N, C-alpha and C positions, 0 to 999 in steps of 0.2 A: 503494501497502500503507498504510497506516496501522496503526500498533504505536503501543496502550496499558499504558499502568500506573498500578493500581490502588495505594493507600496507605491510611491512614487507619484500617485496623481495629485489632482490637484487643480489648483484654475492657475486661470493664461488668458492671455489677448493675443488677440488673429498675430498670426504670424510670429509667433513663437514656441518654445521649447520647452518638453519635457524627458525628462526617463525617466520611462519603468521597472523596478527590478522585479525579478520575483524568487524568492528563497527554495527551494527543493528539499524534502524531509525524508526518513524512510525510503524503502526498497533500492533499486540498482537505477535514479532520477540518470545518472549519467549516460546510460544507453538507449536512453528513447527519445525519439523524437520529442520539441517544445515549438510551440504555438502561441501564435496572440490573439483574442479573439474579442471584438466591443460590440456591444447591445444596446443602443440609444432607444430612447420610453416608445413604447408603441411600436419598437422595430423588433428583430428576427435577429440572434446574433448573428454576427458576420467575420468571415477569414479573417487576417490582416498579415498573417505571416509566420513566418514555421520556419524551425530549424533542424538540420539533420542531428544525430545523436555525437559525431563529431568535430561539428560541428563547421564542414564542410560545404555544405549546399543550404542554401538559403532560397526563401520564395514569399516571393509578396505579391500583394491583391496590388493589381494594376493603379488603385487608389495611390497609393504609398510610393509605390516605388523610385527610390529618390530622393525622399522627405525622412523614410523611419527606416533605422535600424536596425535587426537584431544580433544580438551573439551573445554566447553562453560562458562559461567559466566555469569545466565540469568541477576544476578540485575543489571550487567555492560550492561547488551545489547552485551557483544562480543563471539564470539567465535576463537580460538586460533589455529594452525598449528602447534605443534615443531615437523621438522624433520631433522633427522640426517641421519648423512652418505653420501648422497646427493652422486650422480653418475653425468658424465655427459650427459648423457641420459635423464635424470629428466629438461631439462633443458625447460623450457614453460613459458606458463601467465597463472597462478594461480587464478582458480575463485571460490570466495563466493557462495555460493547456498540455496536457505533456498524455502521448501516445506510447504503446508501452515500444511499436518498431521504432528502428533506429532512424528508419527513415520516416519523413514525413507522409499520410494519404495524402488523398482527395479534400479538400480544404473545406472542409463540412464539420459540425459537431462533434457527428459519429465519428470520427474519424479518432478522438482521443478520446484513454481515458479516466484522465483527472483533470479537476479543473479546484482554480482555485477562488477563494470568494466575489472577489476584485476589488477592481480600484476606481473612482471617478475620476476622469477629465474633464474636466469644463473650458470649454474653451470661449471667451466674449467675444464680439463684433467690439 
């Protein structure tokens, strides 16, 4: 069983940056693919980015490519999401997720086995 705890959310102005962190504990999280999803009020949870267990492969939603960067430190059991040039429509709860597979599956919720509680990101205009 893997436990995930996100942090780093907050309020930022449009065009600003935030860095989210996801701390993993339990299980062998370093062998899991990791992902970030987000869910705005009234909307479904959607894929943002994923990274393979080794960190050698990353996958981005088209809307965030070039602005967001995912990274991981397996020694520390941490995953990070650097978000630049944030826009108001990206206001959402951001969730960290882990997949028992080493390589991310399809960019959908059901590809992931473990979830954090989420961290709120609010982007003001």
